[in-house]
N, C-alpha and C positions, 0 to 999 in steps of 0.2 A: 699426692696432691700436686697438680700441675701449676705452672707459673701463673696461668690465667686465673686459676681459682684463688691463688694467694693475692693477686692484684684485686680481685673482686672483694675479698675479705678486707683488704686495705681500704678500699673505697667505703665499705660498710663502717669500718671503725672511724675513718675520717668524717664521714657523714654524721655519725652518731655524736662524735666529739663537737662538731660544729653546731649540731642541734642543741647540745647541752649549753654551749656558750650563748646561743640565741635565747634559750630558756632563762638563763641568768640575766641577760640583758633585758628581756621583756618583763621578767618578774620585778626588776628594780623600779619600774614605773608604776607599779600597782600598789595602792594602799599608802597610808600615812605613817603607820607604825611598823616596827620591825616584824611583829608577829603576822601582820597582814601581808607584808612582802615575802616573808618566809613561806607562808601558806600558799601564796600565789606561785612562788618559785617551785615548790614541791609538786603542786598540781600540774604545772606546765612541764616540769621535768618528767613526771610520771607519764604524761601524755606522749612526750617525745621518746622516752625509753621503750614504752609499750609499742609505739610505732616502729622503732628500729628493730625490735624483736620480731614483730610481725613481718616486716619487710625482709629480714634475714631468712625467715621461714619461706616466704613466697619466692625469693630469689636464690634459694640454696643451691640450685643446680646450674646457675648462670656461670658462663665462662668468659664474659666480656671483660676487656681490659679497662683499666682506669683511665678516664679522660676527664678534663675539666667539666665538660658537659654532663658526664655521668655522675660526677660528684655533686654538681649543682642539682641535678634531678633527684639524687638520693636525699639530699637535705630537704628539698621541697616535699618529697614523698613521705618523709618522717612526720611532717606536720599534717598531711592530708591522707593519712593511712586508712581511715574508714572507707573512703571512696575506693581505694585500691583493693581493700579487702572484699568489698562488695563485688567488684569486677572479677576478682579471683574466684569467689564463690560461684558467681554466675557461670564462669568458664568450667568449673568443676562439675556443675549440675548438668551441663549440656554434653 
């Protein structure tokens, strides 16, 4: 494994960790009871973890180094992963 691949894995992990923190923050504003907030947090967390897994699969061969911009793009991508998955499938079909 090259250094660039290790850096890419680092950006994936950091992006996923930041997405989890955002999920916790967003979940705290939903609902009046503990069970409503916990349910919202679990659903938001599942969305972001699934997105991180899909993005890891899509970018598994990438060797780009970690930059602040790439980290920000990764965090945003974790939340909008269905769009990225559709683009990936469209490229695979062609």
